[in-house]
N, C-alpha and C positions, 0 to 999 in steps of 0.2 A: 139793160133792165129799164122798165118804165114804171114810174110812180108819180102821182100828182103831188103838188106842193103840200096839201093838207095831210096826206098819208105819210109823206116824208117827215114832216114836222112832228107827227105823232110818234114816229120811231125815234127821232132825236130826243123828245121828252122822255120816252121810255128808257133810252140809254142813259140820259142824265140821271134819272131816278135810280138807276142801278149802280151808279158810281159810289164809292165809299164816302161816308159822311165826312170823314176827316179831310177828304179832298175838296169837297164843295162847301163845307161850313165856313172856311176862311175867305171865300169869294165875297168881296165887298165892292159895291158899285160896278157890277159887271152884268151885262145883258147878253143873252144868247140870241143870235140872229141867223136865219137861213136866207141865203141869196142864191139865185140860179147859177151865176158864174162870177168869177173875179172881174174887176173893172176892165182888164185887158181882153176879156172874152175867152181866155184859154181854158183848157180842161186840166192843166197841170197842177193847180193848187187846190187842195181839199179843204183847207181851213186857214183861218188867220186870227191871230190875237192882235187887236188894235187898241193899244192903251199903254199904260205905264206899269211895268212889273213892280211887285212889292219892294223889290230891292232898289227901285229908282223913285220911290214915292216921297222923297224928302220935301218936295214942293206941292205934294198932292193934298187937297183939303176939301172942305165942304163947298158945294156948289159946282164941283167939277162934273163935266159930262161923264156918263158911265163909260167904262171900258167896254169893248165889244169882243165877243168870241163869235166869229162868223164861220158857218159851215156852208160849203158850196154844193148845192144839190146835184147839178148836172155832172160835175167831175166825180162825185162820189158814186152816182148811178153808173157812170161810164166804166168804172173799174170793178163793178159788182155784177156777178152772174145770177145771184139770187138774194132773197131777203136776209138770210143768215150772214152772207158775206157783207152785205150792206150794213147790217147791224154791227158787225165786227169792225168795219172801216170807220163807221161813225164813232164807235167807242174809242178806237185808237186816236182818231182825230180830236175828240173831246179831251182825252187825257193829254195829248200833245199840246193843245192850245191852253189848257188850264195850267200845265207846267210852265208855259211862258209867263202866265200871270204871276206865278211864284218865283220867277227869275231864273228858271232852268233853261239853258240855251240848247240849240240843236245838237251840238257836239255831245253834251251830257245825255240828251235824250237818245242819241244813237247808241251810246254806251249802255244805256238802260234797256234798249230794245223797243223804244217808243217812237222811233222816227224812221 
């Protein structure tokens, strides 16, 4: 599937807007970023939470750089056959990375069906 960066980001914003309020209202000092690929250039990673989970924020305070939730455009496009599948993958990736913000690990996400 082909999609330029601007159109991809519009879909990400759309999917963010569709997430439940109680999931996104608690996000503090978090930015959402779209990058083409992970630093290693692979297509294996769809997203990444880069920061301190709420459960680890005892030393977190004012002036901290924002945590980042990164979505990788090319890997997400590579696994999607059409726009609906892309939207579904973006949605799952957003939920997965937001869960890491709340301190939910990959094992628990697998149990819940989000990994």
